[in-house]
C-alpha positions, 0 to 999 in steps of 0.5 A: 897614510892618513894622519890620526892627529886632532884636526888642529894638529893635522898636517895632511897634504902639507910639505915641510923642509927640516934643515939639519934634519939628520941631527939629534933634534932634526930626526925628532922633528922629521918623525913628528911632522911625518906622523902628523901627515906632512911630507918631509924633506930632510935637508942636511950637509951629510947627504947619506945621513939625510937619506938614511934619516928620511928612509928610517923615519918614513918606514917608522911613520908610514909617511913620505920623506925625501933626503936632500943635500944642502950646505946652508952657507951656499945660496946655490945649494939652497936654491937646488934644495928648494927646487928639488922639493918643489919638483917632488911635492909641488909646494912648500908649507913648512920650513924648520930652520934647525941647522946650526953650529953648536960647539957643545955638540959639533965634534969638528969645533968642540975643542975650540971651546977651550978658547977664552973670549979674549982669544976666540978666533975670528974664523970660528966667530965668522963660521957661526955667523955664516951657518946660524944666521946667514944660513937661516936668512938664506933659507928663509929667503929662498923658501919665502919666494915659494910661500909668498905666491902661495899666500900661506906658510909656517916658518920656525926658526930654532934659537936657544935660551942663550939667545935670551940670557947669557950662558952660565959658564959654570956648567962647563967648568971641570971638577978640580981644575984650577982655572976654567978652560971650557966656555960656551962661545959668544958667537953661539949666543949672539947668532941665536939672539939674532935669529930670534929677532930675524923671526920678528922681522919676518913675521911682520914683513910676511904677515900680509902674505899669510906666512907665520914666522915663530921661534922655538927656543929649546935648552939643555937637551940630553945627548950623552953629556958627561956626568959633571955637566949633567949634574951641574945642569940639574942643580941649576934647572928648576925641573931638575933635569935636562930635556929628552930629545922628544920633548921639543916635538910637541912645541914644534908641531904646535908652531907649524900647525893650525893650533897656532894659527893666530901666533906669529913673531913669538918665541916659544921657550921650552927650557925646564924653567931655566929662564924663569929665575 
């Protein structure tokens, strides 16, 4: 279905990969790219959810989407993902590195937030490095092999305001507790800071090949957090609320489209003013 987007934002004929595509923001990004005219590979460690997301988003937008299984810790699986996308669509124009371990949302590790920095387990630190940083590196590497011969492409690495400033740990304190138990771990902040600098490195490295690389830095997206957290967040944020999941869609579309054609190595911060004070 032809896109109705203004020319600068029109992605008709382009092919995108969204890692972590079945997640909260991944689903939003997928629909946004499809609505702009791109064909989208929804890549996720949960294959069934990737297929379901691709099917639903394609039906909603009239676009073309493909569900692909990938564990971004595996170089072999990333290679298979890239091959599957190239076999289906013939090229890759956009990569959105969205997959990450975020202990605030991931049920498998959420309980580990109770660890203080002094007691934080090395395996959890390593797990964040493997997914958030090494996974992003491996995806960029594999997709770069396709984009360099094309002499075109747009990569968006998803960071976090906690890659810019330290977490305000007061957000995670529970009312009435004598000693705080929940903390945003250092591993998340460190890996997200590293992702933003990987962006700058690749932006300069790939500039001669016509590949643009930018960072999108969201903060505070509402996902049914408990009332205490939402209240503390609103009190701390200049705009006085958390972001809706759809409020990252416009910034993402800007970064992958011709609207940002002279922009590379930049970090677009969408945080309700969080880092302004």
